[in-house]
C-alpha positions in Angstrom: 56.5 76.2 72.6 59.9 74.7 72.0 63.1 76.8 72.0 63.8 75.9 68.4 60.2 76.0 67.1 59.9 77.8 63.8 58.5 81.4 64.0 56.9 83.4 61.3 56.7 87.2 60.5 53.4 88.7 61.7 53.4 91.1 58.8 54.3 89.1 55.7 54.2 85.5 57.0 57.7 84.6 56.0 59.9 82.5 58.2 61.8 84.4 60.8 65.6 84.1 61.1 66.2 84.3 64.8 69.6 86.1 64.3 68.1 88.9 62.3 64.5 89.1 63.4 62.9 91.9 65.4 61.1 90.8 68.6 57.8 92.6 69.3 55.8 92.4 72.5 53.3 90.1 70.8 55.1 88.7 67.8 58.1 88.9 65.4 59.2 90.7 62.3 61.4 89.1 59.6 64.6 90.9 58.5 62.9 92.4 55.4 59.9 93.9 57.4 62.3 95.0 60.1 64.2 97.1 57.5 61.0 98.8 56.5 60.8 100.5 59.9 62.0 104.1 60.1 65.8 104.5 60.8 65.1 106.8 63.7 62.5 104.7 65.4 63.2 102.6 68.6 61.6 100.6 71.4 60.0 98.0 69.2 60.3 95.2 71.8 57.7 97.0 73.7 55.4 97.7 70.7 52.8 95.5 69.2 52.1 94.1 65.7 49.3 96.7 65.3 51.9 99.4 66.1 54.1 98.1 63.3 51.2 98.1 60.8 50.2 101.6 61.6 53.9 102.8 61.3 54.3 101.1 57.9 51.1 102.9 56.7 52.7 106.2 57.8 55.9 105.3 56.1 54.0 104.9 52.8 52.3 108.3 53.3 55.7 109.8 54.1 57.0 108.5 50.8 54.2 110.4 48.9 54.9 113.6 50.9 58.6 113.4 50.0 57.7 113.6 46.4 56.3 117.1 47.2 59.3 118.2 49.3 61.0 121.2 47.8 64.3 122.1 49.6 64.5 125.9 50.1 67.3 126.0 52.7 69.9 123.6 53.9 72.7 123.6 56.5 75.4 121.1 57.3 78.1 119.1 55.6 78.3 117.2 52.3 77.3 113.9 54.0 74.9 115.0 56.7 72.7 118.0 56.8 69.2 119.4 57.7 67.0 120.5 54.7 64.0 122.7 55.0 60.9 123.2 52.8 59.5 126.6 54.1 56.5 126.5 51.8 55.2 123.3 53.3 56.8 123.9 56.7 58.7 120.6 56.6 62.2 119.5 57.3 64.3 116.4 56.9 67.6 115.1 58.1 69.6 114.3 55.0 71.7 111.6 56.7 73.4 108.7 54.9 71.0 106.1 56.5 68.6 103.5 55.1 65.6 105.9 54.8 67.5 108.5 52.9 69.2 106.0 50.6 65.8 104.4 49.7 64.3 107.8 48.9 62.0 107.9 51.9 63.6 110.1 54.6 61.3 110.9 57.5 59.6 114.2 57.0 58.9 116.3 60.1 56.6 119.3 60.5 58.1 122.5 62.0 56.0 121.9 65.2 57.8 118.6 65.8 61.2 120.2 66.4 61.5 120.4 70.2 65.2 120.9 71.0 68.5 121.3 69.2 72.1 121.7 70.4 75.8 121.0 69.6 78.1 118.6 71.3 81.9 118.3 71.1 83.4 114.9 70.2 86.8 114.1 71.7 89.9 112.1 71.0 92.4 111.2 73.8 96.0 112.1 73.4 98.9 110.5 75.3 100.9 112.8 77.6 103.5 110.5 79.0 105.4 113.1 81.0 102.2 114.9 82.2 103.4 118.3 81.1 100.2 119.3 79.3 101.7 118.8 75.8 100.7 115.7 73.8 103.5 113.3 73.0 103.1 113.8 69.3 103.9 117.5 69.7 106.3 117.3 72.6 110.0 117.7 71.9 111.2 117.2 75.4 110.5 114.4 77.9 110.1 116.0 81.3 110.4 112.6 83.0 114.2 113.2 82.7 113.7 115.7 85.5 112.1 113.3 87.9 115.3 112.2 89.5 116.6 115.7 89.7 113.8 117.6 91.3 110.7 115.6 92.1 109.1 118.4 94.1 109.4 120.9 91.3 108.2 118.4 88.7 105.1 117.5 90.7 104.4 121.2 91.1 104.7 121.8 87.3 102.4 118.7 86.7 99.8 120.3 89.0 100.1 123.6 87.3 99.7 122.1 83.8 96.7 120.1 85.0 95.2 123.3 86.5 95.9 125.2 83.3 94.3 122.5 81.3 91.2 122.6 83.4 91.1 126.4 82.9 90.8 125.7 79.2 87.4 124.2 79.9 83.8 125.0 79.3 83.3 127.7 76.8 86.8 129.2 76.8 87.9 127.6 73.6 84.5 127.6 72.0 83.8 130.5 69.5 81.4 133.1 70.8 78.8 132.4 68.1 78.7 128.7 69.1 78.6 129.1 72.9 74.7 129.4 73.2 74.4 126.0 71.5 77.3 123.9 72.9 76.2 121.8 75.9 79.0 119.4 76.7 82.1 121.5 76.8 84.2 120.2 79.7 87.7 119.7 80.9 90.6 119.4 78.6 91.7 116.3 80.6 90.2 112.9 81.3 89.8 111.6 84.8 93.1 109.7 84.4 94.9 112.8 83.3 95.1 112.2 79.6 94.6 115.2 77.3 91.3 115.5 75.5 91.2 117.2 72.0 88.1 118.1 70.1 87.8 115.6 67.2 84.5 116.7 65.8 81.3 118.7 66.2 78.0 116.9 66.5 74.5 118.3 65.9 71.7 116.9 68.1 68.0 117.2 67.9 64.8 116.1 69.7 61.6 115.7 67.8 58.0 114.8 68.8 57.1 111.5 67.2 55.4 108.5 68.8 57.9 106.1 67.3 61.1 108.2 67.9 62.1 108.2 71.5 65.9 108.8 71.2 67.7 112.0 70.1 68.7 112.3 66.5 72.3 113.3 65.8 74.9 113.5 63.2 78.5 114.6 63.0 78.8 118.0 61.4 82.5 117.7 60.7 85.5 115.8 61.8 88.6 117.7 62.9 92.2 116.6 62.3 94.5 116.7 65.3 95.9 120.2 66.0 94.1 121.7 63.0 92.6 125.0 64.3 91.2 126.0 60.9 89.2 122.7 60.5 87.9 123.2 64.1 86.7 126.8 63.3 85.0 125.7 60.1 83.3 122.9 62.0 81.9 125.3 64.6 80.8 127.7 61.8 78.9 124.9 60.1 77.3 123.8 63.4 76.2 127.4 64.1 74.6 127.5 60.6 72.6 124.4 61.5 71.5 125.8 64.8 70.4 129.1 63.2 68.4 127.2 60.6 66.7 125.3 63.5 65.9 128.7 65.1 64.2 129.6 61.9 62.2 126.4 62.0 61.2 127.1 65.7 60.1 130.6 64.7 57.9 129.2 61.9 60.3 130.1 59.0 59.3 133.8 59.0 62.6 135.1 58.0 64.0 134.9 54.5 66.7 132.3 54.5 68.0 133.3 51.1 70.0 136.0 52.9 72.0 133.4 54.8 71.8 132.2 58.3 72.3 134.6 61.2 71.7 137.7 59.0 68.7 140.0 59.3 66.0 139.4 56.6 66.7 142.5 54.5 69.1 144.4 56.6 68.4 147.8 58.0 68.1 149.4 54.6 64.7 147.9 54.1 62.4 149.9 56.4 59.4 147.6 56.4 61.2 144.3 56.8 63.6 145.6 59.4 61.1 147.6 61.5 57.7 146.2 60.6 57.5 142.5 60.4 60.6 141.3 62.1 61.8 144.1 64.4 61.2 147.7 65.3 57.5 148.3 64.6 56.3 144.8 65.0 53.0 146.0 66.4 52.6 148.9 64.0 50.5 148.8 60.9 53.0 150.7 58.7 56.7 151.1 58.4 58.4 154.2 59.9 59.3 157.1 57.6 63.0 157.8 57.1 63.2 160.5 59.8 61.3 158.3 62.4 63.6 155.4 61.5 66.7 157.6 62.1 65.4 158.6 65.5 64.6 155.0 66.5 68.0 153.8 65.4 69.7 156.4 67.5 67.7 155.6 70.6 68.3 151.9 70.3 72.1 152.4 69.9 72.1 154.7 73.0 70.4 152.1 75.2 71.3 148.5 76.2 69.1 145.8 74.8 69.1 142.0 75.1 68.9 139.7 72.1 65.7 137.6 72.2 67.4 134.7 70.6 70.7 134.2 72.5 70.0 136.7 75.5 73.3 138.5 74.8 73.4 142.2 76.0 74.1 144.8 73.3 74.7 148.5 73.1 75.6 150.8 70.1 74.3 148.3 67.5 71.1 147.3 65.7 72.0 143.7 65.4 73.2 141.3 68.1 77.0 141.3 68.5 76.8 137.6 69.4 74.5 135.9 66.9 73.8 138.6 64.3 70.0 138.7 64.8 68.2 142.1 64.5 67.0 143.9 67.6 63.6 142.5 68.8 63.8 143.5 72.5 60.3 145.0 72.9 61.3 147.2 75.9 63.8 149.2 73.8 61.6 149.2 70.8 58.7 150.8 72.7 61.1 153.4 74.0 62.4 154.1 70.5 58.9 154.4 69.1 57.9 156.8 71.9 60.9 159.0 71.6 60.5 159.1 67.8 56.8 160.1 68.1 57.6 162.9 70.6 60.5 164.3 68.6 58.6 164.2 65.3 55.7 166.0 66.9 58.0 168.7 68.2 59.6 169.1 64.9 56.3 169.5 63.0 55.0 172.0 65.5 58.2 174.0 65.1 57.9 174.0 61.3 54.2 175.1 61.6 55.2 178.0 63.9 58.0 179.2 61.6 55.7 179.1 58.6 53.1 181.6 60.0 55.1 184.9 59.5 56.0 183.8 55.9 52.3 183.3 55.0 51.5 186.7 56.4 54.4 188.4 54.8 55.0 189.7 51.2 52.7 192.7 51.5 50.2 191.2 53.8 48.4 189.6 50.9 45.7 187.9 52.9 45.3 186.5 56.4 46.3 182.9 56.9 43.3 180.6 57.0 42.7 178.2 59.8 43.6 174.5 59.1 40.1 173.4 60.0 38.7 175.8 57.4 40.9 174.3 54.7 40.0 170.7 55.7 43.5 170.1 57.1 44.1 168.1 60.2 47.0 167.2 62.5 47.9 163.6 63.1 47.4 162.6 66.8 50.3 160.1 66.5 53.1 162.1 64.9 51.8 165.6 64.6 52.0 165.9 60.8 49.6 168.3 59.1 47.5 166.5 56.5 44.8 167.2 53.9 44.1 163.6 52.8 42.4 160.8 54.6 45.6 159.2 55.8 48.6 160.8 57.5 51.5 161.3 55.2 54.0 160.8 58.0 52.9 157.6 59.7 49.8 156.4 57.8 47.3 156.9 60.6 43.7 157.3 59.2 41.9 160.6 59.7 39.6 160.5 62.7 
């Protein structure tokens, strides 16, 4: 075959423009068919014509699914965000790319989200006199001192470089963002220039046979020396990460309360202690007294957040990420202590009631609980007459 021989698209049959075509392992795609491929896909030079045909079928199916997509939560900026449909367990990346513009953004199932993190984007600032202050904010040129005291000047340059390297890693990253930021590094380049955060980028890895690279978008750009914009960028990034945590957990928590907050707070007994926290293995929610005891025990002991691994004490929600306590070790302890204390309290009340029943002229002897059909709950010690314990809901045995 000649170098300049005409080639035709293996999908539509149109002539292929060699400057805009897509090479496959066993054929070619014209520019129009090339643009039908998903924006996040890659590696087409190693794929076959059959791979393309199958992918285009999936893209048509995806278009139908998007008609059913109902966004119930979103996080990100005005130009790029992640949107979630909790009812269908789907999510999309609302990025200003070809797929989204054409009304066919790639829909992912919750199970396809494998990893997510934040990265810092940098700009390089000139520091001509190497004093650690960028030239655009430096009112004094330390190079004037070079001829006066080179030794002292070199010492100060080294100190400034060391100080800059101290402002590395997570030192300048907000506490809430630290579990998610992966590329925080030195405030200086290898050549000694100053690095300044210019934006925050959200990154994701998904499981898809046609998507081999990470998906990312810039959460927000930050103006030079604008601390407020930087804080807001981190906050938006954390919201995206917390929404991703919800996706990884299957979307069990109610996102209407905002990201990073407990589902109903600790005022709602069942949601706080039953489904999402304290009594996750229990069949019913704790009564108010049991809840009070459990809260006291948890606050008195150290526990670790199951989401960000941060140690906590004296609180019911993580001091780092705001998630409710879910550490099973402290929850078991709290349930056990509550059970024992409630049993003691009930036994004390029963003991105090005996003289009162026999008082007032010795009206008649107190009948035994068994004779009256009463029974004591083996879990919390509450005396009951119905088929279920009024204290904890345990059925009569």
